[in-house]
KEZA-26804 format. One record per residue: residue in one letter; x, y, z of N, C-alpha, C in turn. Coordinates in steps of 0.05 Angstrom, whole numbers, plus 5000, padded with zeros to 4 digits. Each point is the difference from the previous one (the first is absolute). Example, Ala and Ser with C-alpha at 12.3 -4.5 7.8 and 13.67 -1.06 7.14 Angstrom:
A526448865156498250245000501850245000;S499350214986501650245001498550225014;
REM end
This chain:
X351918744332498749854979497449905008;X497850024984497449895006500249685004;X498749915019500149715004497649884982;X500849894978498149894981498749765010;X500949885023498949755010497450065014;X499250265007497750075014497549924985;X500249984973497649934985500250084973;X498349904982500350064971499550284995;X501150114978499450264989497249984986;X497950115012497449964990499650124972;X501250244995499750124974501549854979;X502349895007501549864980498649724994;X499049885020498549744995497550054983;X498850225005497750064984500750064971;X502350134996500950034974500649744986;X501249815014500549744989497449884990;X498150005018497349884993498950144976;X500250274995499150134978501349904974;X502549925003501549904976499749704995;X498249875016499549734995502049815016;X501550125018502049865014499349945029;X497549955005499249935027500749715007;X499249915023500849725008499149784982;X497950044984498849814982501649984974;X501950174995501649994975502049775000;X500549885022501749775003498449765009;X500649764990498849765011501349915025;X498849835015501149895024502749884994;X500149854977502649854994502250184994;X499350244986502050194994501150155025;X498150065020501050105024501849805016;X499249775000501549785013502849974989;X500150024973502649984986501850225009;X499050255002501550225008501049975029;X498349885018500649975027502149795003;X499649774987501549765007502649994982;X499750024974502349984981501350274997;X498450225003501350274996499750114972;X498549864983499750094972497449864989;X499050144979497849884985500450084971;X499449804981500350044973497150044986;X499450224987497550034987500749944970;X498949794991500449924970498150124982;X500950084977498350114980498550255011;X501450175015498650235012499850244980;X501750014980500350214982498749944973;X498050144991498649954976501950064975;X499449894977501850054976500550294995;X498050165000500650294992501750135020;X499649965026501650115021502849904998;X500349734996502849894997501450134976;X498650044979501450124975500950295008;X498350155014500750275008502450015019;X500149805020502350005018502449924984;X500049834983502349944983501050234984;X498150164989500750244986501450195017;X499050045024501350195018502949915009;X500149735004502649895008502050044977;X499149934976502050014978500550294992;X498350185007500550284995502450115013;X500449955025502350115014502549874991;X500049754989502349884989500750124972;X497950074986500550114974500950305002;X499450125022501050275006502850025009;X501449765005502750005008500250035029;X498049965016500150055028501049755017;X500749784985500549745014502650045012;X500349925024502550015015501549744999;X502049984982501449754995501249895026;X500950185018501249925024498149845018;X497450044998498049885015498949754986;X501049934977499249764984497050014990;X499150244994497350024989498050085019;X500650185020498250115019499850304997;X497650115004499650294999497850085019;X500850165021497950095019498450234988;X497450035006498350214990499850205024;X500950234997499950205020497550145004;X498650054977497450154999498149834983;X497649985009497849884985498050214992;X499550024972498050224992498549884976;X498850184985498349934979501149804980;X502650024994501049804980500549735011;X499449955026500349745013497249885006;X498250024981497249925005499749715010;X501649824986499849725007501349955027;X502150145009501349955025498250125022;X498750224993498250125021497849805004;X499149864982497849805006501249785017;X502449924997501449805017499950085029;X500850255006500250085028497250055013;X497949994984497350035012498649744997;X501349784993498649744997498749915028;X497549965002498849955025501249755015;X500749804987501149765014502750055010;X501550164987502650085010499750185026;X498250194999499650185023498949845023;X498049814995499049845021502249825012;X501749894985502149835010501950175018;X500650234991501850185016498850065026;X497450075000498550065025500049755018;X499549764990500049765015502749945014;X502350074987502549935010500850245019;X499750244994500850235017498150065022;X497449974994497950055020500150295009;X500950194983499850295007500550164974;X499650245001500350184976502949974987;X500050034975502649974987500350204978;X502450014986500550194981501549844976;X499650094975501549894980503150025001;X501349804997502949995002501450034973;X502049834995501450014976498649844977;X500250124976498949864977502149994978;X500549764989502349974981499449784981;X501250034976500049774980502349815006;X499749744999502049805005500249814974;X502250054987500149844974502949884997;X500549795015502849895001500949894972;X502350104992501249894976501249745002;X500749884978501249745000502449995018;X500249795018502249965019500050185024;X497850185003499950195022497349945016;X499950155024497649975015500249865026;X502249855004500349845025500650195024;X498549965021500250155025500449805023;X501150095021500049865026497150035013;X499549805015497350035016500250245017;X497850155000499650245017497350075007;X499550185016497350125006500050284987;X497650114996499650264988499950225022;X500649935026499850195022502549995016;X501450245002502350005018500050235019;X497850174998499850235018498949925028;X500150195018499049955025497150005002;X498749895019497250005005499249805021;X497549995008499049825016500649724995;X501749845015500849754994497849794997;X497850075013497749835000498250024978;X500550214981498250054977501449954975;X498549974978501150004973499950284990;X502050064980500150284992499950034970;X500149794983500050044972498949774986;X498650054977499049794982501150074973;X500749774985501150024973498349854981;X499950104975498449854980501850004974;X500049784986501249974974497949924978;X499950194982498049954978501749894975;X499549754994501449884979498850054972;X501750124983499050064974500649794978;X501749815009500749764982499649745016;X499849784989500049755013502649985015;X499749915026502449965017500649705002;X502249924989500849715000502449955018;X500549735004502449965017502750114990;X500150094974502550084989500250314993;X497850155003500650284992499850195025;X500749905023500350195023497649995018;X498849775009497850025016500750095029;X498150095014500350105027500349755019;X501750015020500349795018499050105028;X498649845014499050085027500449765019;X500250075026500149805021497450035016;X498049824994497450015012500250025030;X498650175013499850045029502150145013;X502150094984502350135011499350275012;X497850144991499250255011499550005029;X499349755010499450005029502550015018;X502349964987502450025016500650295008;X499050184982500450315005502950075004;X501749884984502750085000501349934972;X502250144994501449954975501049744997;X500549884976501449744997502850035011;X501249785009502950005009501750074976;X502550095007501850094978500549794980;X500149745007500549814979497949984979;X497650045008497749984981499750264985;X501250225008500050244986501850004977;X501749784998501949974977498249904978;X500250134974498349914980500249714992;X502349885002500449724992498749815018;X499350075024499349805020496849984999;X499149775009497249924999498949925028;X497650065006498749915023498749724995;X500149825019499049724993496950014995;X498650205011497150014995499150214980;X501850114985499250194981498549884975;X498350164988498749904976500150234980;X499749934975499850214978497150024991;X499250224993497450074992499850034971;X498649804986499650024972497150094996;X499650174980497250114995499950084972;X497450034990499550094973500050305001;X500450114974499950284998497350115008;X500050225014497550115010499449915029;X501849855012499649925029501550205017;X499150015025500950195020500949845026;X502450035008500949895025500350225022;X498449975021499950185022501149885024;X502050125013501149895024500850195023;X499949885022500950165024502750084996;X500850255002502750084993502149915021;X499349875022501749885019500649714991;X498849904980500649734990502750004987;X501649785006502549974987499549934971;X501250154982499549954970502450114985;X500149954973501850134982499349934972;X501250174983500149924972501949784994;X499749864978501949814992501150064972;X502049864991501450054976498349934975;X500050194981498649944974501949834984;X499849735001501749834986499549964971;X497450034993499349964972500250254983;X499950235010500050254985497250084990;X498049825005497250074993499050245016;X498450174989499150235015498549945026;X500550135021498649975025499550295012;X498350154984499250265008498149995024;X500450185020498250025023499950285009;X497850065012499850275015499949945030;X501750115017500149965027498950255014;X498149965019499450235016499549925029;X500350185017499749945028498450215016;X499149935022498550185018501349985028;X500450225013501250015027498150105020;X500049935024498450115021500350315001;X497950145003499950294995501950145020;X500649905023501950145017502950014989;X500549844978502550014987499950134973;X497950154994499850134975502450174995;X501049984977502450144991502449824998;X499649755008502149804996499749884971;X501850094981500149904974497250014989;X498550225004497150024988500150134971;X498049894985499650124974497950215003;X500450244987498250225001497949964977;X497450035010497849994979499050284995;X500450104976498850254991497149964995;X498450195003497049984998499149944971;X499349784992498949964974497050085000;X499150074976497350104998498049765007;X497950055014498149805003500449815023;X502350025016500649815021498050075023;X498849785009497950055022501350075026;X498550155017501150085026501149775016;X498749775000500949775015502849934991;X500549994973502649924991502250215007;X499250265000501750215007501049975029;X498149925016500749985029501849755004;X499449774986501749765006502750034987;X500350134977502450044986501650245010;X498950185014501250245007500850174978;X497950054983500650164974500750285008;X502050114983500850275001498050174986;X498650195013498050164989501350214979;
REM end
């Protein structure tokens, strides 16, 4: 396997710059939040028209009867194509790509993309990381983003995180992996519709129970270090007009 620590992938980094995802895409405070807390919240990141389109795409799979009741309102997207225009814009968002590069510090690939819409009484998870595969123990391997399509309140299933836990580089102990148990330093993230939570996938986090039954639609997407390409990855079919830089970063199927 190629040793990605020998230096950045120059072509990949140039593609990021062409997409507006160079070093200046993030502020110093945003980079510091990713380094220290393990996450950053971008408020009001999605404009009203884009938010409307994302909601329509989210509601479309539910209307088509694709909703997996056993998963409590989750649906993974296996292929992204022309009909996913709003989602394709998500995975090309410059600040998300810049945050991913800042955390991983090497070339990456698009991972899993899924709708997360916990129904009333569901959504509670145990604290966990988003990475369980092998790899360099001194490196980070995955970045996750949650795009909130509704206001996230204390009662409709906010995400909980343990700030700084990504630096431990290990899974939570078994007792904290139990959904009912809490970490003394955990916090829940409340945000307005159109906000984006981006976090180091090694951060301890989980969903929480939707106690109110109010909608809490979200799109979850992740990126993995490119040496792990193929681990729960979403395939991107080639939409018309996608620039070469985006095709390189997303690994588009020609």
